[in-house]
N, C-alpha and C positions, 0 to 999 in steps of 0.2 A: 676565502669564501667557499671554495669546494670543500674544504676539510670540515667547516662548521656545518655544511649541508649533509656531509655524509654522517657526521654525528647525530644530527638530527633525524635523518632518514632511518639510521640503525635504531634509535631510540624510538622513533615513531613504529617502525615494523615490530620491534618487542612489545611495545604497548598494545598494538592491534592483536598481536598473537596471544597476549596474556589476558585481554579483556575477558571478563566474566559475561556469560550470555544474559545473566540475571540484570546486567547493566542496562540491557536494551529493552527490558520490559515496560510495554507501553499501556497494557490494559489490566484491569482490576480481575481478570481471570486468566486461566492458564492456557486456554485453547478456544477456538471458535471457528463456525463456518457460517458464512453469509451468502446467500444466494439472492441475485437481483434480476429484475426484469428491465430491460433496456428498450425505451421507446422514443419516437421522433426521429431525428436525422439519422440516428443508429438504432437498428431493431435487433434484438437478441437476448442474450443472457450473459450474466457474469458470475462467478463464484470466487469468493475471497476465503482463503485458508490461513488461520492464525494458530501458531504454536508456541510453547516457551514463553507465554505472555506477550508476544509480539517481536521476540528475537527472530521468529521465521514468519514472513508473510508471503504468500503467493496469490496473484490475481490472474485468474482465467477468464478471458472475454471471447465470445463466440458472436459474431456480427453476421447477420444474415444479408446476403447480397442478392442481386437479381438471378433468375434461373436457378433457384435452390441452391446457390453456392454459398459457402460460408467462409469467413475470414477469422482465423484464430490469432489470439494476441496472449502472451504470457510474460509477466514480470514477476520475479522472485527477489525478495529483500531478506538476505541471511545475514544478520548482524549488520556489518558496514558494507556488505558486498551486494550489488545488483546484478541479477541475471536475466537477460531479455532472450527470449526464445523466438527464433525466426523458423517458422513451420515450412515456408516455400523452400528455404534453401537448406533445410535440416541442419540448422546450425543455432549456436547459442554465443553470446558475448556476456562475459563477467567483468564487471568494473568495480573498483573499490570506491566507496563515497566517503571521503574524510569528513564531511560534515555530520554523518550519522555517527561516526567513530567519536568525534568530539562532543557530540550531544548525549552520547551514552553516559548514565550516571545512575547509580542505584537509588539515589535521594531525589531524581528529578520526577515532577508531578508532570507526566506527558500530556494530560488532559489540559492542564493550565499552559503548558508551552505551547500547544496546539491553538489555543483560544488566543494568546498573546500574538501569535503569527496572523491569525486571521483578522485581528484587530489592526495590526500594522498594515495589512493588504486592504483595509477599509470596509471589513465586515462588520455589522451590528446585529445583536440579537434582537429579532423582532416578535418573538412569541415562542410558544411551545405546542407541539403536536405530538400525537401517538402514532408511531409506525411499528406494526407487527408487536403491539402490546408494550413497546418501549417508549417512555417519555423523552422526547427529543426537544432540545433547543433549536429553533430555527434562525439561522444566521442568512443575512442577506447583504449583498453588495451589488447595486445597480440591478441588472436582470439575474444575477446569479443567486441561488438559494441552496442552502445545506442544511439538512436536518441531522444533528449530531447526538449520539448516545454513548456515552463512556469513551469518547475518543473515536468512535466509528461513524462514518456517514452512512447513515441508513436510506437516504434519499438525497439525491440533488438534481437541480434544474439549472441548465447552463442554456443561455441564449447567445449565440455570436452570429452577427449578421442577420440573415434570415432563416437560420438553422437553429433548432430548439432540441435539446438531447435531455431525456429524463431517465434517472436510474432510480429504481424503488427497490428495496428490499423485500422479498417475498417469504423468506424463511431466514430467521435468526436462531442459532445454536451456540451456546457456549458451555465450556468444560466437557467438550465431546472428544472422541478418538478422531484424530486428524491423520489421513494416510501419509506415511513418509515419503510415498511417491509424488506428493503434490509439491515437494520441494527438491525434486530431482529433474536433472536434463534428461529428455527421453533418450532412450537407448538408440545408439546409431547417429545421434546428432554430434557434430564436431563443435567442441568448447573452444573459444578463444578467450585468453585472459588478457585484458587490457591494463 
């Protein structure tokens, strides 16, 4: 059993290392920057950077707290690796996501894959609306709603218990220059690989 596992692990690591970034392409454009306004139980803003067709995705969230304090959250996806930034402790954790690696396929229609996942979770298309000039399909499951355009959520409404969170895109840019620093761990932060 151990020998079989070692053979599988060696093959898996080689497969991950040799995977073409184009296999992770999720969007019909090369790059994008989407800025969101956060309202409801979480007030603030969010910026999502996408590069290499979705091989690289970084989500930066700034949540406003009491007394003019802010809480920052950052999650990056680079291929099959997820990096979470902890600003309080000046650290970052990098984890490999086998599912992202196994789903990476140059022939995959990511938009259809995403829609199939939503259907399995109980979502249904309930209409179409325009957000920032983009025609979105509106998906709903109970009190949750998503406005999707080309695989990107441009608006979401989430109601859990008595809390309601709304994220709405206020600026959508595609095929633009994305700063390389958006996908880098801040200088001086300790990186732990799990």
